C-alpha positions, 0 to 999 in steps of 0.5 A, a space after each residue: 476488554 484488554 488494556 493496550 499500549 503498555 510496554 512489552 515484557 512481563 507486563 500482563 496487560 501488554 498486547 505482546 504478553 497477551 499474544 505470547 500467551 495465546 501462542 502458548 495455547 490459550 484458545 479462549 484468550 485468542 477468541 476474546 482478543 480477536 473479538 476485541 479487535 474486530 473494529 480495528 480490523 474493519 477500519 484497517 481493511 476499509 482504509 486499505 481498499 478505500 471503501 467501507 467493508 461490512 464485517 459480516 458479509 465482506 470478502 475483504 474483511 474475511 481476508 483481513 480477519 484471517 490475516 490478523 489470526 496469522 499475525 498472532 500465530 507468526 508474531 515474534 516480539 524480538 523480530 517484529 516489535 510492536 504487534 499492531 504495526 506487524 499485524 497492520 503490515 500482514 493484513 495490508 499485504 494479504 489484502 493486496 495479494 488478494 487483489 493481485 490474484 483477483 481476475 478482475 484486477 490482475 491486468 490493472 495492478 500498479 506496474 504489474 506488467 513489468 516482469 523483471 528482477 526488479 518487480 514492484 509487486 513482489 518486492 513491495 507488495 507481497 511478503 514471504 510465506 510467513 509475512 516476515 519483513 526483513 527490511 523495515 525501511 521498504 515497508 516504511 516507504 510504502 507507509 509514507 507513500 500511502 499517507 502522501 497519496 491520502 492527501 489526494 484522496 487516492 488509496 493504494 487500491 485506487 492505483 491497483 485498479 486505475 494504473 495504465 495497462 499498456 506500455 505506451 500509456 504507461 510511458 506517456 503517463 510517466 513522461 507527463 508525471 516527470 514534467 509535472 514533477 520537474 516544473 516547480 510552478 506546476 508542482 506547487 500548484 498541485 501540492 496546494 490544490 491537491 489535484 493536477 493543474 490541468 489547463 497549465 499542464 496541457 500547455 507543457 505536454 503533447 497529450 490530450 486532456 482525456 489522457 491526463 484525466 484518465 490516468 490522473 491518479 497514476 500521474 499524481 502518484 509518480 510525480 510524488 515519487 519523483 519529488 520524494 526521498 523514497 529512493 527505492 520507489 524512485 529507483 523503480 520508476 527510473 528502471 521502468 522508464 529505462 526498460 520500456 524505452 529500449 524494449 
């Protein structure tokens, strides 16, 4: 078993040193390194999809395993820094990319129907062909957003599968989310209870209980963005409102 967490460089026990040695052609070391990280990959993929994945019969795990192998092949310490942080991003984006390509989900992807130069899916959820993340601040925003969503038992995968498909539903949900975000009392109740204060919110909006319940994950996510310091995500929501308002 390898010892992880040492400083990179010439320390032969550091992950970065091991990966560089693998890249130099040590296939036996690569096989052992991947084997030692099966549990890490399983837990990471499970967290991304929001459900436990079987590391023997799961398509998602297979994708994660391939992504981990790709992370090894493409890793560059000077550019990517910590290997596990880099591999996490590669795996996450591979899994999300697969969801986007899956016909069962392609019409439900968060904000996916907004097809303009400021496309959320391309900018935030898919990397370039080598998964090199030139703007770490964007990746960090997504990480912070996901951590915030986890308090409400919502995963990024949940948003992928439950976001409003149609323009009118999206616009109404964003309007509801903005009401929730801008009303201090309502917002603080949501923060405390980790759920939408439904009865109080319904008094402030012109929408049915069914609409709020059906789109609650999307509404919570957007309200959190609007009250956050996640400027790029906030800008996307604002731009989406402007675009759909005038179409």
